[in-house]
N, CA, C and O atoms as CSV, one atom per row, in Angstrom:
chain,resi,resn,atom,element,x,y,z
A,1,UNK,N,N,3.240,20.423,6.927
A,1,UNK,CA,C,3.676,19.160,6.367
A,1,UNK,C,C,3.061,18.013,7.180
A,1,UNK,O,O,3.113,17.997,8.410
A,2,UNK,N,N,2.483,17.062,6.454
A,2,UNK,CA,C,1.848,15.929,7.108
A,2,UNK,C,C,2.882,14.886,7.512
A,2,UNK,O,O,3.940,14.764,6.895
A,3,UNK,N,N,2.556,14.144,8.552
A,3,UNK,CA,C,3.418,13.027,8.921
A,3,UNK,C,C,3.208,11.911,7.907
A,3,UNK,O,O,2.222,11.904,7.171
A,4,UNK,N,N,4.137,10.975,7.877
A,4,UNK,CA,C,4.025,9.847,6.951
A,4,UNK,C,C,2.726,9.088,7.206
A,4,UNK,O,O,2.051,8.673,6.265
A,5,UNK,N,N,2.383,8.909,8.461
A,5,UNK,CA,C,1.158,8.197,8.810
A,5,UNK,C,C,-0.064,8.927,8.267
A,5,UNK,O,O,-0.977,8.297,7.735
A,6,UNK,N,N,-0.087,10.243,8.397
A,6,UNK,CA,C,-1.208,11.036,7.885
A,6,UNK,C,C,-1.298,10.928,6.369
A,6,UNK,O,O,-2.398,10.853,5.821
A,7,UNK,N,N,-0.152,10.919,5.680
A,7,UNK,CA,C,-0.143,10.786,4.232
A,7,UNK,C,C,-0.718,9.446,3.801
A,7,UNK,O,O,-1.468,9.372,2.828
A,8,UNK,N,N,-0.371,8.388,4.523
A,8,UNK,CA,C,-0.889,7.051,4.198
A,8,UNK,C,C,-2.392,7.008,4.421
A,8,UNK,O,O,-3.125,6.437,3.613
A,9,UNK,N,N,-2.850,7.601,5.497
A,9,UNK,CA,C,-4.284,7.626,5.776
A,9,UNK,C,C,-5.030,8.350,4.657
A,9,UNK,O,O,-6.079,7.884,4.212
A,10,UNK,N,N,-4.499,9.483,4.199
A,10,UNK,CA,C,-5.123,10.219,3.109
A,10,UNK,C,C,-5.131,9.403,1.823
A,10,UNK,O,O,-6.121,9.395,1.092
A,11,UNK,N,N,-4.040,8.726,1.554
A,11,UNK,CA,C,-3.966,7.876,0.365
A,11,UNK,C,C,-5.029,6.787,0.433
A,11,UNK,O,O,-5.734,6.541,-0.547
A,12,UNK,N,N,-5.147,6.133,1.588
A,12,UNK,CA,C,-6.114,5.047,1.749
A,12,UNK,C,C,-7.554,5.526,1.580
A,12,UNK,O,O,-8.407,4.780,1.098
A,13,UNK,N,N,-7.821,6.760,1.975
A,13,UNK,CA,C,-9.170,7.314,1.826
A,13,UNK,C,C,-9.587,7.394,0.360
A,13,UNK,O,O,-10.773,7.313,0.042
A,14,UNK,N,N,-8.607,7.554,-0.530
A,14,UNK,CA,C,-8.906,7.731,-1.953
A,14,UNK,C,C,-8.871,6.430,-2.749
A,14,UNK,O,O,-9.223,6.424,-3.929
A,15,UNK,N,N,-8.462,5.350,-2.137
A,15,UNK,CA,C,-8.419,4.068,-2.832
A,15,UNK,C,C,-9.724,3.307,-2.606
A,15,UNK,O,O,-10.384,3.487,-1.583
A,16,UNK,N,N,-10.086,2.468,-3.555
A,16,UNK,CA,C,-11.303,1.663,-3.368
A,16,UNK,C,C,-11.181,0.749,-2.150
A,16,UNK,O,O,-10.083,0.330,-1.784
A,17,UNK,N,N,-12.310,0.450,-1.535
A,17,UNK,CA,C,-12.324,-0.395,-0.336
A,17,UNK,C,C,-11.798,-1.795,-0.610
A,17,UNK,O,O,-11.301,-2.456,0.301
A,18,UNK,N,N,-11.900,-2.254,-1.844
A,18,UNK,CA,C,-11.438,-3.610,-2.152
A,18,UNK,C,C,-10.000,-3.648,-2.682
A,18,UNK,O,O,-9.601,-4.629,-3.310
A,19,UNK,N,N,-9.224,-2.598,-2.437
A,19,UNK,CA,C,-7.823,-2.564,-2.870
A,19,UNK,C,C,-7.032,-3.670,-2.178
A,19,UNK,O,O,-7.220,-3.942,-0.993
A,20,UNK,N,N,-6.153,-4.293,-2.934
A,20,UNK,CA,C,-5.304,-5.334,-2.358
A,20,UNK,C,C,-4.083,-4.695,-1.701
A,20,UNK,O,O,-3.780,-3.525,-1.934
A,21,UNK,N,N,-3.393,-5.470,-0.884
A,21,UNK,CA,C,-2.156,-4.968,-0.279
A,21,UNK,C,C,-1.149,-4.610,-1.359
A,21,UNK,O,O,-0.427,-3.622,-1.234
A,22,UNK,N,N,-1.099,-5.400,-2.409
A,22,UNK,CA,C,-0.167,-5.131,-3.503
A,22,UNK,C,C,-0.486,-3.790,-4.178
A,22,UNK,O,O,0.427,-3.032,-4.505
A,23,UNK,N,N,-1.754,-3.499,-4.383
A,23,UNK,CA,C,-2.139,-2.218,-4.986
A,23,UNK,C,C,-1.797,-1.051,-4.064
A,23,UNK,O,O,-1.340,-0.003,-4.522
A,24,UNK,N,N,-2.017,-1.236,-2.776
A,24,UNK,CA,C,-1.685,-0.184,-1.807
A,24,UNK,C,C,-0.181,0.058,-1.794
A,24,UNK,O,O,0.261,1.207,-1.774
A,25,UNK,N,N,0.610,-1.018,-1.805
A,25,UNK,CA,C,2.073,-0.878,-1.838
A,25,UNK,C,C,2.515,-0.145,-3.099
A,25,UNK,O,O,3.412,0.697,-3.052
A,26,UNK,N,N,1.884,-0.469,-4.227
A,26,UNK,CA,C,2.243,0.188,-5.493
A,26,UNK,C,C,1.982,1.692,-5.395
A,26,UNK,O,O,2.825,2.496,-5.794
A,27,UNK,N,N,0.828,2.067,-4.872
A,27,UNK,CA,C,0.502,3.493,-4.760
A,27,UNK,C,C,1.467,4.211,-3.813
A,27,UNK,O,O,1.863,5.347,-4.074
A,28,UNK,N,N,1.840,3.559,-2.727
A,28,UNK,CA,C,2.820,4.153,-1.817
A,28,UNK,C,C,4.173,4.319,-2.497
A,28,UNK,O,O,4.842,5.337,-2.322
A,29,UNK,N,N,4.577,3.309,-3.278
A,29,UNK,CA,C,5.845,3.354,-4.004
A,29,UNK,C,C,5.856,4.515,-5.001
A,29,UNK,O,O,6.817,5.281,-5.059
A,30,UNK,N,N,4.787,4.638,-5.779
A,30,UNK,CA,C,4.714,5.711,-6.777
A,30,UNK,C,C,4.735,7.071,-6.086
A,30,UNK,O,O,5.428,7.986,-6.532
A,31,UNK,N,N,3.986,7.202,-5.012
A,31,UNK,CA,C,3.958,8.472,-4.272
A,31,UNK,C,C,5.354,8.846,-3.775
A,31,UNK,O,O,5.768,10.001,-3.872
A,32,UNK,N,N,6.076,7.855,-3.241
A,32,UNK,CA,C,7.428,8.098,-2.741
A,32,UNK,C,C,8.353,8.546,-3.875
A,32,UNK,O,O,9.144,9.472,-3.697
A,33,UNK,N,N,8.262,7.903,-5.028
A,33,UNK,CA,C,9.130,8.251,-6.154
A,33,UNK,C,C,8.819,9.652,-6.685
A,33,UNK,O,O,9.731,10.396,-7.045
A,34,UNK,N,N,7.545,10.010,-6.734
A,34,UNK,CA,C,7.162,11.350,-7.187
A,34,UNK,C,C,7.695,12.397,-6.212
A,34,UNK,O,O,8.250,13.413,-6.631
A,35,UNK,N,N,7.528,12.150,-4.915
A,35,UNK,CA,C,8.028,13.095,-3.920
A,35,UNK,C,C,9.544,13.250,-4.017
A,35,UNK,O,O,10.069,14.358,-3.899
A,36,UNK,N,N,10.245,12.135,-4.233
A,36,UNK,CA,C,11.701,12.195,-4.379
A,36,UNK,C,C,12.086,13.007,-5.618
A,36,UNK,O,O,13.024,13.803,-5.579
A,37,UNK,N,N,11.362,12.803,-6.703
A,37,UNK,CA,C,11.636,13.552,-7.928
A,37,UNK,C,C,11.402,15.041,-7.755
A,37,UNK,O,O,12.203,15.855,-8.217
A,38,UNK,N,N,10.323,15.401,-7.101
A,38,UNK,CA,C,10.041,16.815,-6.853
A,38,UNK,C,C,11.113,17.440,-5.963
A,38,UNK,O,O,11.513,18.585,-6.174
A,39,UNK,N,N,11.573,16.686,-4.971
A,39,UNK,CA,C,12.639,17.175,-4.086
A,39,UNK,C,C,13.934,17.370,-4.878
A,39,UNK,O,O,14.643,18.357,-4.683
A,40,UNK,N,N,14.236,16.427,-5.768
A,40,UNK,CA,C,15.438,16.552,-6.598
A,40,UNK,C,C,15.379,17.799,-7.473
A,40,UNK,O,O,16.378,18.503,-7.618
A,41,UNK,N,N,14.221,18.073,-8.054
A,41,UNK,CA,C,14.062,19.272,-8.886
A,41,UNK,C,C,14.276,20.512,-8.039
A,41,UNK,O,O,14.996,21.428,-8.437
A,42,UNK,N,N,13.655,20.542,-6.879
A,42,UNK,CA,C,13.773,21.699,-5.980
A,42,UNK,C,C,15.227,21.949,-5.576
A,42,UNK,O,O,15.645,23.096,-5.413
A,43,UNK,N,N,15.995,20.865,-5.414
A,43,UNK,CA,C,17.386,20.981,-4.985
A,43,UNK,C,C,18.365,21.049,-6.155
A,43,UNK,O,O,19.579,21.028,-5.954
A,44,UNK,N,N,17.837,21.132,-7.373
A,44,UNK,CA,C,18.694,21.327,-8.541
A,44,UNK,C,C,19.348,20.067,-9.083
A,44,UNK,O,O,20.256,20.164,-9.909
A,45,UNK,N,N,18.928,18.909,-8.654
A,45,UNK,CA,C,19.506,17.653,-9.152
A,45,UNK,C,C,18.712,17.193,-10.369
A,45,UNK,O,O,17.902,16.268,-10.302
A,46,UNK,N,N,18.973,17.874,-11.487
A,46,UNK,CA,C,18.253,17.584,-12.720
A,46,UNK,C,C,19.235,17.523,-13.888
A,46,UNK,O,O,20.373,17.982,-13.785
A,47,UNK,N,N,18.775,16.951,-14.998
A,47,UNK,CA,C,19.554,16.905,-16.230
A,47,UNK,C,C,18.767,17.599,-17.325
A,47,UNK,O,O,17.537,17.536,-17.345
A,48,UNK,N,N,19.468,18.260,-18.236
A,48,UNK,CA,C,18.817,18.810,-19.408
A,48,UNK,C,C,18.475,17.653,-20.338
A,48,UNK,O,O,18.949,16.534,-20.142
A,49,UNK,N,N,17.660,17.918,-21.341
A,49,UNK,CA,C,17.313,16.881,-22.309
A,49,UNK,C,C,18.570,16.325,-22.965
A,49,UNK,O,O,18.708,15.113,-23.131
A,50,UNK,N,N,19.483,17.215,-23.335
A,50,UNK,CA,C,20.733,16.795,-23.975
A,50,UNK,C,C,21.588,15.922,-23.069
A,50,UNK,O,O,22.142,14.914,-23.509
A,51,UNK,N,N,21.694,16.309,-21.806
A,51,UNK,CA,C,22.468,15.515,-20.851
A,51,UNK,C,C,21.846,14.134,-20.650
A,51,UNK,O,O,22.552,13.129,-20.565
A,52,UNK,N,N,20.530,14.100,-20.577
A,52,UNK,CA,C,19.847,12.815,-20.396
A,52,UNK,C,C,20.059,11.918,-21.611
A,52,UNK,O,O,20.315,10.722,-21.467
A,53,UNK,N,N,19.954,12.494,-22.807
A,53,UNK,CA,C,20.175,11.707,-24.029
A,53,UNK,C,C,21.600,11.170,-24.082
A,53,UNK,O,O,21.821,10.022,-24.469
A,54,UNK,N,N,22.560,11.996,-23.694
A,54,UNK,CA,C,23.951,11.557,-23.702
A,54,UNK,C,C,24.162,10.403,-22.718
A,54,UNK,O,O,24.860,9.439,-23.030
A,55,UNK,N,N,23.556,10.503,-21.529
A,55,UNK,CA,C,23.701,9.436,-20.521
A,55,UNK,C,C,23.024,8.150,-20.970
A,55,UNK,O,O,23.514,7.057,-20.684
A,56,UNK,N,N,21.902,8.272,-21.670
A,56,UNK,CA,C,21.148,7.105,-22.123
A,56,UNK,C,C,21.756,6.486,-23.389
A,56,UNK,O,O,21.507,5.321,-23.698
A,57,UNK,N,N,22.540,7.260,-24.102
A,57,UNK,CA,C,23.076,6.819,-25.395
A,57,UNK,C,C,23.807,5.491,-25.301
A,57,UNK,O,O,23.675,4.652,-26.192
A,58,UNK,N,N,24.571,5.286,-24.243
A,58,UNK,CA,C,25.346,4.055,-24.121
A,58,UNK,C,C,24.438,2.826,-23.985
A,58,UNK,O,O,24.840,1.722,-24.351
A,59,UNK,N,N,23.229,3.006,-23.466
A,59,UNK,CA,C,22.300,1.880,-23.342
A,59,UNK,C,C,21.469,1.662,-24.591
A,59,UNK,O,O,21.000,0.556,-24.858
A,60,UNK,N,N,21.291,2.736,-25.355
A,60,UNK,CA,C,20.417,2.643,-26.517
A,60,UNK,C,C,21.142,2.200,-27.776
A,60,UNK,O,O,20.501,1.743,-28.722
A,61,UNK,N,N,22.458,2.325,-27.810
A,61,UNK,CA,C,23.224,1.872,-28.969
A,61,UNK,C,C,23.375,0.369,-28.927
A,61,UNK,O,O,23.503,-0.235,-27.861
A,62,UNK,N,N,23.356,-0.222,-30.106
A,62,UNK,CA,C,23.508,-1.685,-30.186
A,62,UNK,C,C,24.785,-2.042,-30.886
A,62,UNK,O,O,25.089,-3.223,-31.051
């Protein structure tokens, strides 16, 4: 497992040299959210399609 610093260095290697700080922050944010999602799946914190639809129903009804 890489350290956070090593992960950032690897990410920066793959971004264009003219990337802005805002673009770098966005990529770090997305990476963090994906990692969190994968961890949630691994630990069983997931919803079935039906459960997700039921939870979203209150927001989608007008």
